[in-house]
N, CA, C and O atoms as a GROMACS GRO file, in nm:
protein
  244
    1UNK      N    1  -1.476  -0.796  -2.228
    1UNK     CA    2  -1.416  -0.877  -2.096
    1UNK      C    3  -1.504  -0.893  -1.929
    1UNK      O    4  -1.557  -0.793  -1.881
    2UNK      N    5  -1.509  -0.990  -1.876
    2UNK     CA    6  -1.600  -1.012  -1.770
    2UNK      C    7  -1.492  -0.999  -1.645
    2UNK      O    8  -1.387  -1.061  -1.660
    3UNK      N    9  -1.506  -0.940  -1.550
    3UNK     CA   10  -1.509  -0.958  -1.419
    3UNK      C   11  -1.588  -1.014  -1.341
    3UNK      O   12  -1.698  -0.965  -1.312
    4UNK      N   13  -1.536  -1.146  -1.288
    4UNK     CA   14  -1.654  -1.194  -1.229
    4UNK      C   15  -1.571  -1.211  -1.084
    4UNK      O   16  -1.476  -1.287  -1.066
    5UNK      N   17  -1.640  -1.110  -0.972
    5UNK     CA   18  -1.600  -1.168  -0.828
    5UNK      C   19  -1.697  -1.195  -0.781
    5UNK      O   20  -1.811  -1.179  -0.825
    6UNK      N   21  -1.648  -1.260  -0.646
    6UNK     CA   22  -1.741  -1.282  -0.512
    6UNK      C   23  -1.733  -1.133  -0.451
    6UNK      O   24  -1.647  -1.048  -0.429
    7UNK      N   25  -1.934  -1.159  -0.427
    7UNK     CA   26  -1.967  -1.007  -0.361
    7UNK      C   27  -1.881  -0.987  -0.245
    7UNK      O   28  -1.854  -0.874  -0.204
    8UNK      N   29  -1.837  -1.095  -0.191
    8UNK     CA   30  -1.758  -1.035  -0.052
    8UNK      C   31  -1.618  -1.046  -0.081
    8UNK      O   32  -1.575  -1.093   0.025
    9UNK      N   33  -1.508  -1.031  -0.167
    9UNK     CA   34  -1.415  -1.021  -0.235
    9UNK      C   35  -1.359  -0.887  -0.197
    9UNK      O   36  -1.303  -0.839  -0.296
   10UNK      N   37  -1.354  -0.819  -0.108
   10UNK     CA   38  -1.346  -0.672  -0.098
   10UNK      C   39  -1.189  -0.616  -0.159
   10UNK      O   40  -1.175  -0.511  -0.221
   11UNK      N   41  -1.112  -0.684  -0.135
   11UNK     CA   42  -0.975  -0.650  -0.197
   11UNK      C   43  -0.953  -0.681  -0.263
   11UNK      O   44  -0.845  -0.628  -0.292
   12UNK      N   45  -1.006  -0.815  -0.404
   12UNK     CA   46  -0.991  -0.763  -0.529
   12UNK      C   47  -1.077  -0.664  -0.643
   12UNK      O   48  -1.054  -0.599  -0.745
   13UNK      N   49  -1.182  -0.696  -0.560
   13UNK     CA   50  -1.301  -0.550  -0.603
   13UNK      C   51  -1.263  -0.413  -0.619
   13UNK      O   52  -1.308  -0.332  -0.701
   14UNK      N   53  -1.172  -0.393  -0.526
   14UNK     CA   54  -1.120  -0.253  -0.504
   14UNK      C   55  -1.103  -0.199  -0.629
   14UNK      O   56  -1.122  -0.077  -0.632
   15UNK      N   57  -1.073  -0.254  -0.738
   15UNK     CA   58  -0.995  -0.220  -0.822
   15UNK      C   59  -1.089  -0.272  -0.969
   15UNK      O   60  -1.041  -0.298  -1.079
   16UNK      N   61  -1.210  -0.276  -0.936
   16UNK     CA   62  -1.293  -0.338  -1.065
   16UNK      C   63  -1.336  -0.238  -1.156
   16UNK      O   64  -1.345  -0.244  -1.279
   17UNK      N   65  -1.361  -0.152  -1.083
   17UNK     CA   66  -1.402  -0.007  -1.157
   17UNK      C   67  -1.321   0.075  -1.260
   17UNK      O   68  -1.363   0.156  -1.342
   18UNK      N   69  -1.188   0.032  -1.235
   18UNK     CA   70  -1.057   0.106  -1.304
   18UNK      C   71  -1.072   0.034  -1.393
   18UNK      O   72  -1.135   0.091  -1.482
   19UNK      N   73  -1.033  -0.115  -1.429
   19UNK     CA   74  -1.072  -0.174  -1.519
   19UNK      C   75  -1.185  -0.190  -1.590
   19UNK      O   76  -1.194  -0.250  -1.698
   20UNK      N   77  -1.279  -0.133  -1.526
   20UNK     CA   78  -1.425  -0.109  -1.643
   20UNK      C   79  -1.428  -0.025  -1.683
   20UNK      O   80  -1.530  -0.010  -1.750
   21UNK      N   81  -1.346   0.079  -1.681
   21UNK     CA   82  -1.319   0.250  -1.712
   21UNK      C   83  -1.241   0.220  -1.793
   21UNK      O   84  -1.277   0.271  -1.899
   22UNK      N   85  -1.090   0.128  -1.814
   22UNK     CA   86  -1.021   0.150  -1.922
   22UNK      C   87  -1.016   0.045  -2.035
   22UNK      O   88  -0.926   0.036  -2.118
   23UNK      N   89  -1.130  -0.036  -2.026
   23UNK     CA   90  -1.209  -0.144  -2.152
   23UNK      C   91  -1.341  -0.088  -2.179
   23UNK      O   92  -1.417  -0.058  -2.087
   24UNK      N   93  -1.368  -0.074  -2.289
   24UNK     CA   94  -1.471  -0.045  -2.376
   24UNK      C   95  -1.573  -0.130  -2.322
   24UNK      O   96  -1.683  -0.107  -2.272
   25UNK      N   97  -1.500  -0.247  -2.346
   25UNK     CA   98  -1.663  -0.346  -2.342
   25UNK      C   99  -1.658  -0.482  -2.254
   25UNK      O  100  -1.695  -0.595  -2.286
   26UNK      N  101  -1.594  -0.433  -2.125
   26UNK     CA  102  -1.574  -0.485  -1.949
   26UNK      C  103  -1.728  -0.472  -1.905
   26UNK      O  104  -1.821  -0.406  -1.951
   27UNK      N  105  -1.720  -0.550  -1.812
   27UNK     CA  106  -1.833  -0.528  -1.715
   27UNK      C  107  -1.844  -0.657  -1.622
   27UNK      O  108  -1.824  -0.776  -1.647
   28UNK      N  109  -1.878  -0.595  -1.516
   28UNK     CA  110  -1.848  -0.669  -1.378
   28UNK      C  111  -1.970  -0.736  -1.386
   28UNK      O  112  -2.059  -0.702  -1.464
   29UNK      N  113  -1.980  -0.866  -1.276
   29UNK     CA  114  -2.094  -0.926  -1.270
   29UNK      C  115  -2.023  -0.977  -1.112
   29UNK      O  116  -1.901  -0.992  -1.106
   30UNK      N  117  -2.097  -0.998  -1.006
   30UNK     CA  118  -2.060  -1.021  -0.878
   30UNK      C  119  -2.173  -1.148  -0.823
   30UNK      O  120  -2.296  -1.150  -0.820
   31UNK      N  121  -2.067  -1.252  -0.782
   31UNK     CA  122  -2.167  -1.341  -0.683
   31UNK      C  123  -2.196  -1.346  -0.571
   31UNK      O  124  -2.120  -1.354  -0.475
   32UNK      N  125  -2.346  -1.340  -0.572
   32UNK     CA  126  -2.408  -1.319  -0.404
   32UNK      C  127  -2.337  -1.377  -0.314
   32UNK      O  128  -2.330  -1.499  -0.328
   33UNK      N  129  -2.280  -1.330  -0.224
   33UNK     CA  130  -2.236  -1.429  -0.085
   33UNK      C  131  -2.100  -1.482  -0.117
   33UNK      O  132  -2.033  -1.525  -0.022
   34UNK      N  133  -2.047  -1.485  -0.247
   34UNK     CA  134  -1.900  -1.546  -0.237
   34UNK      C  135  -1.782  -1.445  -0.187
   34UNK      O  136  -1.786  -1.324  -0.170
   35UNK      N  137  -1.672  -1.543  -0.170
   35UNK     CA  138  -1.562  -1.464  -0.158
   35UNK      C  139  -1.481  -1.462  -0.232
   35UNK      O  140  -1.529  -1.416  -0.336
   36UNK      N  141  -1.339  -1.493  -0.250
   36UNK     CA  142  -1.232  -1.440  -0.321
   36UNK      C  143  -1.236  -1.580  -0.417
   36UNK      O  144  -1.212  -1.560  -0.536
   37UNK      N  145  -1.260  -1.705  -0.382
   37UNK     CA  146  -1.281  -1.820  -0.423
   37UNK      C  147  -1.420  -1.870  -0.472
   37UNK      O  148  -1.485  -1.970  -0.440
   38UNK      N  149  -1.438  -1.794  -0.536
   38UNK     CA  150  -1.590  -1.792  -0.631
   38UNK      C  151  -1.632  -1.874  -0.689
   38UNK      O  152  -1.754  -1.882  -0.705
   39UNK      N  153  -1.536  -1.973  -0.747
   39UNK     CA  154  -1.599  -2.056  -0.836
   39UNK      C  155  -1.585  -2.216  -0.737
   39UNK      O  156  -1.619  -2.329  -0.773
   40UNK      N  157  -1.530  -2.176  -0.622
   40UNK     CA  158  -1.516  -2.253  -0.483
   40UNK      C  159  -1.694  -2.255  -0.397
   40UNK      O  160  -1.776  -2.343  -0.373
   41UNK      N  161  -1.687  -2.140  -0.379
   41UNK     CA  162  -1.784  -2.064  -0.322
   41UNK      C  163  -1.942  -2.118  -0.353
   41UNK      O  164  -2.032  -2.164  -0.283
   42UNK      N  165  -1.926  -2.091  -0.487
   42UNK     CA  166  -2.044  -2.116  -0.584
   42UNK      C  167  -2.006  -2.138  -0.686
   42UNK      O  168  -1.979  -2.052  -0.771
   43UNK      N  169  -1.996  -2.274  -0.702
   43UNK     CA  170  -1.940  -2.336  -0.897
   43UNK      C  171  -2.107  -2.308  -0.999
   43UNK      O  172  -2.123  -2.282  -1.118
   44UNK      N  173  -2.195  -2.326  -0.901
   44UNK     CA  174  -2.264  -2.303  -1.014
   44UNK      C  175  -2.290  -2.200  -1.078
   44UNK      O  176  -2.291  -2.190  -1.201
   45UNK      N  177  -2.323  -2.086  -0.971
   45UNK     CA  178  -2.330  -1.937  -1.045
   45UNK      C  179  -2.230  -1.883  -1.072
   45UNK      O  180  -2.238  -1.760  -1.076
   46UNK      N  181  -2.114  -1.935  -1.096
   46UNK     CA  182  -1.968  -1.927  -1.151
   46UNK      C  183  -1.962  -1.981  -1.266
   46UNK      O  184  -1.932  -1.896  -1.350
   47UNK      N  185  -1.980  -2.104  -1.319
   47UNK     CA  186  -2.005  -2.164  -1.450
   47UNK      C  187  -2.111  -2.059  -1.492
   47UNK      O  188  -2.066  -1.962  -1.554
   48UNK      N  189  -2.251  -2.063  -1.467
   48UNK     CA  190  -2.348  -1.975  -1.551
   48UNK      C  191  -2.284  -1.852  -1.597
   48UNK      O  192  -2.270  -1.826  -1.717
   49UNK      N  193  -2.244  -1.771  -1.494
   49UNK     CA  194  -2.173  -1.679  -1.554
   49UNK      C  195  -2.145  -1.648  -1.642
   49UNK      O  196  -2.195  -1.577  -1.728
   50UNK      N  197  -1.993  -1.736  -1.624
   50UNK     CA  198  -1.904  -1.715  -1.748
   50UNK      C  199  -1.980  -1.817  -1.857
   50UNK      O  200  -1.884  -1.853  -1.925
   51UNK      N  201  -2.095  -1.883  -1.911
   51UNK     CA  202  -2.124  -1.939  -1.954
   51UNK      C  203  -2.236  -1.841  -2.072
   51UNK      O  204  -2.252  -1.843  -2.194
   52UNK      N  205  -2.283  -1.778  -1.981
   52UNK     CA  206  -2.372  -1.670  -2.058
   52UNK      C  207  -2.289  -1.582  -2.111
   52UNK      O  208  -2.308  -1.544  -2.227
   53UNK      N  209  -2.168  -1.526  -2.024
   53UNK     CA  210  -2.047  -1.429  -2.135
   53UNK      C  211  -2.021  -1.466  -2.238
   53UNK      O  212  -2.027  -1.401  -2.342
   54UNK      N  213  -1.979  -1.604  -2.220
   54UNK     CA  214  -1.936  -1.668  -2.350
   54UNK      C  215  -2.040  -1.714  -2.470
   54UNK      O  216  -2.005  -1.755  -2.580
   55UNK      N  217  -2.166  -1.698  -2.427
   55UNK     CA  218  -2.270  -1.719  -2.515
   55UNK      C  219  -2.289  -1.590  -2.600
   55UNK      O  220  -2.353  -1.598  -2.705
   56UNK      N  221  -2.232  -1.457  -2.557
   56UNK     CA  222  -2.280  -1.353  -2.583
   56UNK      C  223  -2.153  -1.306  -2.683
   56UNK      O  224  -2.172  -1.191  -2.722
   57UNK      N  225  -2.053  -1.353  -2.724
   57UNK     CA  226  -1.942  -1.359  -2.809
   57UNK      C  227  -2.000  -1.393  -2.904
   57UNK      O  228  -2.078  -1.486  -2.925
   58UNK      N  229  -1.937  -1.270  -2.999
   58UNK     CA  230  -2.000  -1.280  -3.179
   58UNK      C  231  -1.852  -1.431  -3.224
   58UNK      O  232  -1.734  -1.428  -3.191
   59UNK      N  233  -1.903  -1.509  -3.280
   59UNK     CA  234  -1.847  -1.586  -3.374
   59UNK      C  235  -1.771  -1.511  -3.454
   59UNK      O  236  -1.744  -1.392  -3.439
   60UNK      N  237  -1.736  -1.585  -3.544
   60UNK     CA  238  -1.590  -1.530  -3.636
   60UNK      C  239  -1.632  -1.625  -3.753
   60UNK      O  240  -1.614  -1.747  -3.757
   61UNK      N  241  -1.675  -1.569  -3.821
   61UNK     CA  242  -1.755  -1.714  -3.952
   61UNK      C  243  -1.662  -1.628  -4.103
   61UNK      O  244  -1.674  -1.674  -4.217
   0.00000   0.00000   0.00000
């Protein structure tokens, strides 16, 4: 599980560590200078982070 938050999104970031503790494979990634609408504030960084995470998911074959 990836928690992808904007660095300046203090409301939604307030519980992120609880989510990470609850899931053994969760990780947090912050987009610098972004707020709640991270994908609008920095769409390239958002897409890059999501892509990096997706590429780490093992395929089932």
